N, C-alpha and C positions, 0 to 999 in steps of 0.2 A: 503494499500501500504506499501509495506518496503523496504528500502534501507540501502545500506551499510554506515558505518559512514562517510568514504571517499567522500561523497559524499550529506552528508548534508546539506551543505549550499546552493549546486547548486541547491537541490531539494527545498529547503525553498524559495528559491530565482523565482524558476519555479513556486511554487504553487500560490506565488503571482503572478504573470505576467500571467499565464491562468486565474487565478480570476479576472483578471480584462479585461481581453479581450473577455472573455465570458460572455455573457447577463446572467442574473440570473432571473427567473419568480419571481414576486412580491410574490407572496407566500411561496417564498424558501428563501427572504431576512433577514436577523437578523436584528431586531431592536436596536436601541443604549439601552444598558443595557440588551440585553439577551444573554444570556450564550449558547454557542454550540459549540460540540464538532466537532473540526477539522477531516479532511477525512484524513490528512497528519500523518501518524506512523512511525517514525523512529526508523528502527533497527541496536542496535549496538552491537551486539554479546552476548554469553550467560552470561557474567558473569552482564550485564548492563541490558540485554534484549530491550522492546520498548520503547520508548522515546514518547507519546503523547503530541500534541498542540493544546489548546482550538482554538476557532474558535471567531474572535472579529468580532464588527459590522462592519466593512467594511474589504476587503483584502487585505494583506500585512503590516498590522501593525506591529510594534516591538514586538521583542520575549525576554519575560524575563523568566530566569531560577531560579525557586527555589530549593533550596540544602537542604533538611532535613538530620541536620548532624546522624552522628553514622547509628545502622541498621545491622540487622543478627547478627554474632557473637562479636558485638560491641555494646552492650548497651548504653554507655553514661555513666553519674554520674546517682545514684541513688536516689531518693527523701529521703527526710528526713523519712518520713513516712514508707516509705519500699515497699510501693504499686505503684509506677510509676518510670518510666523508663525514662531518657532523650530522648531516639529514639522513644520512643513512643508519648511524646508531641510535639518533634520538627514535626514530621510526620503529625500529627494533627493539627498543626499549620501551617505547610505548607499548607495542603489541604483546609484550610479554607480561607486562603489568596489567593491561586490559584481562589476559586470557587467567591472569591468576585472579583477578577479583571475579571475573565471571565463575569460576571454578569454585569459590568458595559461596557466591550466592549473594550477599549481601546489601551489593549494589547493582543499578544497571550501569551499564560504560558505553560513552559515546567516545567517538575519535573524530578529530578537526580532519583528519587525514589520513587513509590507509595504504596509500600509496605514494608516488614519485609525484607531488602535485604543488603549485604555487599560492599562496593563500597570505592574503593581506593580514595585519593584525587585527585589522576591524572584521574583517570573515571570520576571524578564529572567534574573537570575543563574542561575535554575534551569535555564533553556534550556543556557547553555554548561557547565554542570556536568554536566546529563544524556549532553549530547550528547561528554562528556569531550575540549571543546575544548581546541586546541595555543595560542588567542589569542582574547583578547575586547575588545572596542574601545567604548565608549560613546561616542556622538558627540553633542556639544552646541554650543550656538551660546551665548557669553557674554553679558553685559548690566552696564551699570553706571550709575550716577548721572553721572559724570564722560562728556561725549559726546566727549573726547579721546581715549577710554581704548582702545585697538586692537591687533590681532594675536593670534596664536593661543596656547595653551597645553597641555601635557600634565600629568596629572597620574597618579601613581601609587599603591600602595599602601604604608602606614607607619602603624606605631602612634603617632607621632610627627610633628606637621605641622610643613611647609617651615618655615613663616611664619605669623603670625597672621589674615591674610587668606585663605589657604589653609583654617586651620581653620576660618572662619567660613562659608567657603563648603561643606565638609565637612560641618558642620551643619544647613545649609538642604538640603541635597542629600539627607541623610540621613534628616531628619524628614518629605522630601517622600512617599517609599517608603511607603505603607500597607501593612499587613502584616509590617511588620519591626519586632518588637517586642523589648526585653531579653530576653525569652526565646530567641525564635529566634536572635538573634545568640550568646547563651549556647552555643545547642547548636551550631551552624557551628564555634563557638571548640573545643568540645570533641569535633567529629570532628577537626578539625588537630592534626596533634602541632607541638609549638614547632619542630620542625628543616622539618618540612612547610609550615607559615607561614611563614616566613623564605625558605623555597626560592622562594614565591609572591612575596612581595615582592621577592627579590632579582631575579626574571625578570623580574616587571613593570618592576622600574627600568632595566634592561637594554631591553628592546622601549620604554619611552619616549624614553631614549636614542637610538635607531636612528630613532624617530620625529622627534626633534630635528634628529639630523645629516641627515636626508635632506629635511626641509623647508627647512635654512637656505638662504639666497639664492632661494628661488620663493616665498616668499610670507612677510608680514612676521609676527614671531613676538616675544611678549612679551620685556621683560628677564626673564633666569633663568624662560625658557620650560618648563623641567623642576621642578613641584613636586609636594608629596606629602602627602598624610593618612589617615587610617582613613576612607576610604568603606565604605560597607558593599555597595554592589552591587558592586563589584571584590572586598572579601572573600569573597561571599558567593559568589561565578563559582569560586572556589578553581583557576584556572588563571591564566597571565601574565594579566593585564587592565591596561586603563589607560582613562582617560577625557579624550577629547581635545576640547577647545574649537578649536573654528576661526576662531575671530574673537569681533569685538562687533556683536550686531546695533543695539544703541544708538550704534553710529559710524555717520555717513554712507557715509564711503568703505568702509569694512570691509562694510557691507549690500549697497550696490551693485555691490560684488566676488561676495559669496558668492552674490547671486541670481542671477548669469550662469553657466549650465554653460560655458563656457569658461575661466573663470578658475576655479572649482572643479576644473577639469581639473587644475591643479596641483596643488591638497591631493590629489585622488585619487591621482595618479600616485605621490606622497612617501610618503604611506601605504601604499599597495600594494607598494613596494618594500621599504619596512622590517618590514612584515607579513611579506613571501615570505623576510627575509633571516635575519627572527629565528625562523622558525619552522625554517627551513634548520638554523641554526646548533645548535638543539637537537636535531634529528634527529642531525644529524654525532655529538653528546657522546653 
């Protein structure tokens, strides 16, 4: 089934409601931990294509949007070995995280891209916004002139940057997104009340802190791994959102680890647990 972007939120809600009202035969019920594909397909236009939701162990579960950075004509950073690009690593990480979350069945998952295509920052954020996502995770791999720089970093939204380095990073990321003019940014600011924006920032910071806690001891983190700045893609999503840099593709050791699925599995496990705990905490409230 395909629907227009204007009806995404309504369709997602209607799907959950229809699932609750219609009895499901025992042999069609999803077991806890069983991953199934959802029959709902969201068509977002030719540039974006279709966004599919995984099916959780129970209908109406919260939606998590995974956004593999870069894609298409934007390869992102190149690995120090010259044999791998950021866009391919972020897609691999997103697919593995989607599969882990689907297997556990506690949330439904959508991906902004599941192939090698280019999306603007506004298109990425709009998917999370239209779906009414409970969490949005932008996935990236870092790069630096210093070949010794290593470790993962988690960024959340704030009006004021945590440090000068993060401010410069946010500025570069914001400029990379075509279709994000100052006029559009102003319209988004107008859509959100100050109270709602503060709540989004607080919720995003809480999600980032959970990611750091779940990651500690499983893989290397940078010193002061939770940082924050005014990232447009996070602001435009209008939901609890973080930008996760899984390590440095410019570092030989980090690149080698990130290129191995069994090593990425440690990152995937930490991200999945943090996302589930964060979404569950907001449902309880």
